[in-house]
C-alpha positions in Angstrom: 8.0 0.4 16.8 11.0 1.2 14.7 10.4 4.5 13.0 6.8 4.7 14.8 5.7 1.6 12.9 4.5 -1.6 14.3 6.4 -4.4 13.0 4.4 -7.2 14.9 1.7 -7.1 17.6 3.2 -8.7 20.7 2.1 -12.0 21.9 2.1 -11.3 25.6 -0.7 -9.5 26.8 1.3 -6.9 29.1 3.4 -5.7 26.1 0.3 -5.6 23.9 -1.5 -3.6 26.2 1.3 -1.1 26.3 1.5 -1.1 22.6 -2.4 -0.3 22.0 -2.5 2.2 24.6 0.3 4.4 22.5 -1.8 3.6 19.3 -5.3 4.9 21.2 -3.6 8.0 22.2 -4.1 8.8 18.6 -7.8 9.1 19.0 -9.7 11.8 20.9 -11.7 10.6 23.7 -15.5 11.4 23.0 -15.3 11.6 19.2 -16.9 9.2 17.0 -14.9 8.1 14.2 -16.0 6.2 10.9 -14.1 3.2 9.9 -12.5 4.7 6.9 -10.8 7.6 9.6 -10.0 4.8 12.1 -8.0 2.9 9.3 -6.5 6.4 7.9 -4.9 7.2 11.7 -4.1 3.3 12.1 -2.3 3.4 8.4 0.4 5.6 10.2 1.2 2.6 12.7 0.8 -0.3 10.7 -0.1 -1.5 7.0 -2.3 -4.1 8.9 -4.9 -1.8 10.1 -7.6 -4.6 10.5 -5.6 -6.2 13.2 -4.9 -3.4 15.3 -8.6 -2.0 14.9 -9.8 -5.4 16.2 -7.1 -5.5 18.7 -8.1 -2.2 20.0 -11.8 -3.4 20.2 -11.3 -6.6 21.8 -8.8 -5.1 24.4 -11.2 -2.4 25.5 -9.5 0.5 24.2 -12.3 1.4 21.6 -15.8 0.5 21.3 -17.8 0.3 18.0 -21.5 0.2 16.9 -22.8 -0.2 13.3 -21.2 2.6 11.9 -18.5 4.2 14.3 -16.0 3.7 16.7 -14.8 5.7 19.6 -12.3 5.8 22.1 -13.4 4.4 25.7 -10.1 3.4 27.3 -6.4 3.8 27.7 -4.5 6.7 29.2 -5.3 10.5 28.7 -2.8 13.3 28.8 -3.9 16.1 30.8 
């Protein structure tokens, strides 16, 4: 991530999971976020927030219902 920005999501799953784990740390576990709030956080990492948002949910770092997203996976700093 040059200058903290994602230039491409890795194709290889192990590398992609490491990257997504770093992004997921930007979200507090147990907090529900609107899509606009998620996009506001993700735009700090990449202009393509839709790809990041879908990748986070597809890989189990975040869950969603009709109106909110929440972090459900990834490492947690203690």
